[in-house]
Every structure is written in C-alpha cells, then in structure tokens.
N, C-alpha and C positions, 0 to 999 in steps of 0.2 A: 284512415290511420288505424293502425292496431294498436294495442296496449303496450308493445314493444318496439314503437317505431323510433321512440328517443332513446337516447343513452341513459341506461339506469344510475341511480346513486351508488357508488362504490366505495367500498370502506374494508381494506384489506384487514383491518383489526376486529371486524364484526363478524360473530358467528353466524353461520347460516342457521335459521331456525325453520321449523315445520309449519310454515303459513304458504298456502298457495292459492289464496282466494282470488288474487289476479292471474290465474293460470300459469303462476312460476313460484319456486322457492325465493323467498326473501331472506336478506340479512336482517339482524335485528334493527339496524337503523333503518333500513328500507322499510321494514314492518312498521315502524313507528311514524315514518313519513305517510304510510298509506293511512294509519289510524287517523293521523292528525287531518287528512283529508276528508275521510268519512266524516269525522265529528264536524268539520267545517260544513260538509254539504247538508247535514241535518239542520244546522243552524241558519244555512242561507236559504235553504227550502222553505223553512217556516218564514222567513222574511220575505221572499220574491215568488214564491211558488213554482211551480213545473215551467210554465211559461218563460219566467225570468231568470231561471237557473242556467248557469253557464259553468264550464269546467274552469274558464278563467276566472269567474267571480269566486268559485271555491277556494282556488288557488291563492288568489289575492287574500281572502278571509284566513286560510291557513298559513299565510306567511311564506309560500313557496313560489318558485317561478312556475308559470304556466307549462314550460316544457317538462319540468318534473312531474306535474300532475298529469300530463299526457303520455308519461312514460308507464304509468299503472292503470291509467282509465282512457279508454279511447273515445268516451262520449259522455254526457251528462247521465244517459240512460245506464250505461256500465257502472258509474259511480253510485246512482240511486239502487240498482240492483244489489251491489255490494252492501250498502245501508240495511237492505232488507235482509240479505243473506246473514250479516253478522247478527241481526237482531234474532233471527230464527235460531242460529247456532249457540245464542246464549241463553237460551231457555232451559229451565230446569227440566228434569225428566217428567214424562207424564205420569199422573197419579193413577196408577192401575187397580186401586181398592175396589174389590169386587162387591163389597158391601154398599158402595155408592152406585146409584142406579147409571145404567150405560147413557142414558140421555145427559145426565149431569155431568158424566166424564167427558162427554164430546163437547157439550157447552163450554167447560172450563177449559178444554184443551184448544178450541177454536179462540176463545177469547185470549188465551196465552199467545196465540199465534199472530194476533193483531193488537199487541199489547200498547201501541201508540196510537190507537184509533181515536181514543177520546182526548187524549192530551195534546196531540200533534196531528190534527186531522189533513194540515196541508202537506205534512209529509207522508202520511199514508197514501193520500190521493196521489201524489207525484211518482210514489214507488210502484203502485198498481199501474200507472199510465207507462213507465220504464219497463215493466215487466213484459210488455207484449212487445217490445222492440225486435225486430229481425236481426239485431246485431249478434255476431257469433259469441262475442264476449257475454252478453246479455243471456244467451241461450245457454251457455256454459253454467252461469249461476243459477239459471232458472231450473236446469236439469237437476242441481243440487237440491234447491230449496223444494222441488216436487218430490224427490226422493225423501228428503226429510218430513215434509207433511206426511207422506203415504206410512211411513215408520210411526209418525205421532198418532194418525188417525187409527192405525191398525191396533196400537198399544190401548188406545181409549176405547176402542169398539170391544176388545177382548177377544182370546183365542176360539171362543166357540161360535163365533158369528162367520157365515159364509164371506170369504174374501172379496166376492163380487159387491157386498154392501159398502166396503172401503172404497173400492173404484167409483162407486157412483156418488160417494160423500166427496171424493176427491173433485170430481167433475162439478158437483154442486158447490162446492167452496170456490174452484176456480171461477165458476160463473157468476156467484154472489159477489166475489172480489171485483170482477170486471163492471158488473152492474153498479157497484157503489163507487168505483173508480170513475165511472161516467155520470155520476149524479142521480141514478135511477133508484137507488136504495141507502139505506145508513149502513155504514160499517158496523155500527154497535148492534144491528140487528142480526149479523151473520151468525153469532154463535147459537142464538136461539134457533134460528132457522134450520143450521145443520143438525141440531139435537132433534128437532122435530121431525126431520128428514130421516134421520137414522131410526127414531121410534117408528116411523111409518113403515120403512123398509124391513124392519125385523119384526115388528108386531102385528104390522097389517092395518087396513085402513080403520078398522074398529077403535083403534088406540088414538087416531088422530085427534080427536076431539078432547083428548085427555091432555091439558096443559103441562108443559115441562115445570119441575118444580120450581117455585119462584117467579113464575111466568103467569102473570093475571090470565083467567080463563076467556077474557073478551078480546085477548090479542093485543092490547094497549101496552106497549113495552118502553112508552117513553119515562 
C-alpha cells in the first residue's frame, strides 16, 4: 500500500500550504491531521515500543479513522521516519562560531540531531529501526534527512576542512546510529564519538589521546 492508496481528506475551504513531508502538498486541514498522527506516534511508541507499534494503534490514539492514517502513511516505518524528519527539520541553525573548537561544534551539532535520545529512548530506538526500511516512502524521507545531516555537519566542520572529512563523518554517524539502534552502543555516546573522529581526521593520530572538552580523559562518559 502506498501513502496515497486511500482517499485523502478534502476541504474546499482549506488553503493549500507548502507542506510536502508525505510526498505531496497538503491543505491546512490535512496538515493538521498529519501533525496529530505524528504526535500520537511519538506517544504510542513510548508506551509500546517499535514491536508493538501499528498504524491502527496510532490512528486510535489520534482519534482518526485507520483509513485516514493510511492515506498519509503507508506503514509504521513511514510514520516513524516522518517523526525523525520533523525533529531534524525543527532544529535551530548550527553554531558556526569559529572561536569554538571544531570538536566542540561537532559534538553539539550531533547532540542536537538526536535531542530525544535521553528523554525518549524508545522513540529514538524505533526511529532508527524504521530508517533502514526498504520502503520507498521511508527512502524519500531518509534522503531528506541525509541531505540535512550533510549540511549540518558541513556547517559544524567549517569551510576550511576537506569535504571528504564530512563524508567520513556522515558514514560514522550513520554507523553509530545503527549500532545504537541494535543495542551495541549508547545513543548518548554518539556526539563525543563523532567529535573524536573529526579530531582524528583533521589533526591526525597524535591528537587522538587529547580528550574533547568536557570529556574525561579516561573515556568514562557516564
């Protein structure tokens, strides 16, 4: 089933607004329905986790018919990818103050990109699993999230750094998210990990033993 398999909400009096997160423009009324579903998905995921999440369950929590939910979201993975995309899109601009060390800028930028890791661990776990879905609807949002991640890391690294460094950091970030999503590391460790990787890439191995500002030298980040 695709995201447009059911008949969408229509309202001839609602203006069309520039919202395309579900792969099409939405009226103001439709956009509110999508936003309600996204909020309900966050709450439902915290209660039941990825395994227990269903589009029907989210629709019930949101107070809409399942057919309406399936109008906009083809699967729970599509819905969770939308949750992650909206979180990313709402972030404040990256702090590019060059008086702040690059490693500290990277650490803060990555911390901003996973802001609910500490407060809503079930949600970040579920979003991470959803993001690797082969669904075309998820792929569409994954491309957007990837492009935004690239822009934010590029801004944090600064204009004088080789663009290849950003590409390596992107791969490291994606790998770290996957490792955390499968329980092999903590999401909370990822910002420092990326900061250390950036320092190693730019300054070389001789700087690797120098702790990132605010990080204990013994590596204990708990």
